[in-house]
C-alpha positions in Angstrom: 61.5 115.3 116.9 61.2 113.2 113.8 63.5 110.2 113.1 64.2 108.6 109.8 66.1 105.5 108.9 69.6 105.8 107.4 69.9 102.4 105.8 73.6 102.1 105.7 74.0 103.2 109.4 71.3 100.9 110.7 70.0 103.6 113.0 67.4 106.3 112.8 68.6 109.9 112.6 66.8 113.0 113.8 65.9 114.9 110.7 66.8 118.1 112.6 69.5 119.3 114.8 68.2 119.3 118.4 66.2 122.5 118.8 66.1 125.0 121.6 62.5 123.8 122.4 63.7 120.2 122.7 66.6 121.1 125.0 64.4 123.3 127.1 62.3 120.3 128.2 65.5 118.6 129.4 66.9 121.8 131.0 63.7 122.2 133.0 64.5 118.9 134.8 68.2 119.7 135.3 69.1 122.7 137.5 72.8 122.2 136.7 72.1 123.7 133.3 71.1 127.0 134.7 73.5 129.7 133.7 75.2 127.8 130.9 73.9 130.2 128.3 72.3 127.6 126.1 69.0 129.6 126.1 70.6 133.1 125.5 73.7 132.5 123.4 75.5 135.6 122.3 78.3 136.0 119.8 80.9 138.5 121.0 78.5 139.4 123.8 76.0 141.3 121.6 74.8 139.2 118.6 72.0 136.7 119.5 72.5 133.1 118.3 69.5 130.7 118.1 67.1 133.1 119.6 63.9 131.2 118.9 62.4 127.8 119.9 62.9 126.2 116.4 66.6 127.2 116.1 69.3 124.6 116.9 70.4 124.7 120.5 74.0 125.9 120.8 76.4 126.5 123.7 76.0 122.9 124.8 78.9 120.6 125.7 79.3 117.0 124.7 78.4 116.2 128.3 75.2 118.2 128.0 74.3 116.5 124.7 74.8 113.0 126.1 72.9 114.0 129.2 70.0 115.0 126.9 70.0 111.7 125.1 70.0 109.7 128.4 67.1 111.8 129.7 65.1 111.5 126.5 65.6 107.7 126.5 64.4 107.3 130.1 61.5 109.7 129.5 60.2 108.0 126.4 60.8 104.5 127.7 58.7 105.4 130.8 55.9 106.8 128.5 56.0 103.7 126.3 57.0 105.7 123.2 60.1 103.5 122.7 60.9 100.0 124.0 63.4 99.1 126.6 65.6 97.8 123.8 65.8 101.2 122.2 67.8 104.3 123.2 68.7 107.7 122.0 72.4 108.7 121.8 74.8 110.7 119.7 75.8 109.3 116.4 79.2 107.7 116.0 81.6 109.3 113.6 81.1 106.4 111.1 77.3 106.7 111.3 77.5 110.4 110.7 79.6 109.7 107.6 77.0 107.2 106.4 74.2 109.9 106.9 76.3 112.3 104.8 76.7 109.8 102.0 80.4 109.1 102.4 80.3 105.9 104.4 82.7 103.3 103.2 84.7 105.8 101.2 87.1 106.9 103.9 90.4 105.5 105.0 92.0 105.8 108.4 91.9 104.3 111.9 90.7 107.4 113.7 88.5 110.4 112.8 91.7 112.6 112.8 93.2 110.4 110.1 90.0 110.6 108.0 89.5 114.3 108.4 89.2 116.3 105.1 90.6 113.5 103.0 87.8 113.3 100.5 88.3 116.4 98.3 85.4 118.2 96.6 82.7 116.1 98.3 80.2 118.2 100.3 76.8 117.3 101.7 75.1 119.1 98.8 77.3 117.7 96.1 80.7 118.4 94.5 80.5 122.1 93.6 81.9 125.1 95.5 80.7 127.6 96.2 77.5 125.8 97.2 74.3 126.3 95.3 71.5 128.5 96.7 69.6 126.9 99.6 72.4 124.4 100.4 72.8 125.5 104.0 73.5 128.2 106.5 77.2 129.4 106.3 79.2 132.6 106.6 77.6 134.5 103.8 76.7 138.0 102.5 74.1 138.5 105.3 76.9 138.0 107.9 79.2 140.3 106.0 76.6 143.0 105.9 76.1 142.7 109.6 79.6 142.3 110.9 81.7 143.9 108.1 85.2 142.6 107.2 83.7 139.1 107.7 85.2 136.1 106.0 82.4 134.7 103.8 81.5 132.8 100.7 81.5 135.3 97.9 78.1 135.6 96.2 76.3 133.3 98.6 73.4 134.6 100.8 71.4 132.4 103.0 69.6 135.3 104.7 70.8 134.6 108.2 73.5 136.4 110.2 74.0 133.5 112.7 71.9 130.3 113.0 68.7 129.6 111.1 65.6 127.7 112.1 66.1 124.0 111.5 64.7 122.7 108.3 65.2 126.1 106.5 67.4 124.6 103.7 67.4 121.6 101.3 67.6 118.2 103.0 69.8 115.4 101.7 68.7 112.1 100.2 67.7 110.7 103.6 65.6 113.7 104.5 68.2 115.1 106.9 68.6 118.9 107.3 71.7 120.9 108.1 74.4 118.3 107.7 76.3 121.3 106.3 76.3 124.5 108.3 74.0 125.9 111.0 75.6 124.2 114.0 78.5 121.8 114.4 77.3 118.5 115.7 78.9 116.5 118.5 79.5 112.8 117.8 80.2 110.0 120.2 83.8 109.3 119.2 87.1 110.5 120.4 89.0 112.5 117.8 92.2 110.5 118.0 94.0 107.9 120.1 94.8 110.4 122.8 91.1 110.2 123.8 91.0 113.8 125.1 88.7 115.4 122.7 85.4 114.5 120.9 84.5 114.8 117.3 82.3 117.5 115.8 80.9 117.2 112.2 79.1 119.3 109.6 80.4 122.9 109.8 78.5 125.8 111.2 77.1 129.3 110.4 80.5 130.7 111.0 82.3 128.6 108.3 83.0 129.6 104.7 85.0 126.6 103.6 85.9 125.1 101.4 87.9 122.7 103.6 85.7 123.3 106.7 82.6 122.4 104.8 83.8 119.1 103.3 81.7 116.1 104.3 84.8 114.4 105.6 86.1 117.4 107.7 86.2 116.9 111.4 86.4 119.5 114.2 87.3 118.5 117.7 86.9 119.9 121.2 87.1 118.9 124.9 83.8 117.3 126.0 83.2 120.1 128.5 83.5 122.9 125.9 80.6 125.1 125.1 80.4 127.3 122.0 77.9 129.4 120.0 78.7 127.2 117.0 78.3 123.8 118.5 75.1 121.8 118.9 74.1 118.1 118.3 71.8 115.7 116.6 70.3 112.5 118.2 69.9 109.0 116.7 67.5 106.3 117.8 69.3 102.9 118.0 68.3 99.3 118.8 70.2 98.0 121.8 71.7 94.4 121.6 
């Protein structure tokens, strides 16, 4: 896992969404994850999702994602790879916006209030449909496989479901897949009700345009697992 600074956020972001191979190391130490389908995710029970070690892990809950971050922190502190004043965690909603290049441009007290408010601003720029190589979305490849599939007309990323991390163009910070591939859990609650957590970035199943906006938020209960949801870690300095 490679981490790069995002100057506005003040933390280091993983360049990739957490991969199957990364999560497998954690799962090997946690028997409770047996049978949760993170390592053999299927869409509609037949189509494989993230079938290789370099694909983004999916079918993980917010609780699983935070558990991974806690495990990675303890493991690397013990090995001397990070200091006792550093830790891995999920990014906050605000940090994720900074990484996507829209930090400071949103108005609202909660992620719900900010969601989809910045029109025509995407992780790849302002155009829609996206340019070739912008990310992994619902595309012509998915249409050819599933038939009658909502998709971005004329766009073909070559993958029916997820793609190996790093397959598409990174943003200005060197971060891959801030648009598409897997939705990414964030630390925050979605609204004042504090029942659901934030998800950012769209997924392989999305064809936009609203769902692929940089400012768009999904939300789900923290125990929910889905073949479109994964996560990305940040490395932060503790006070």
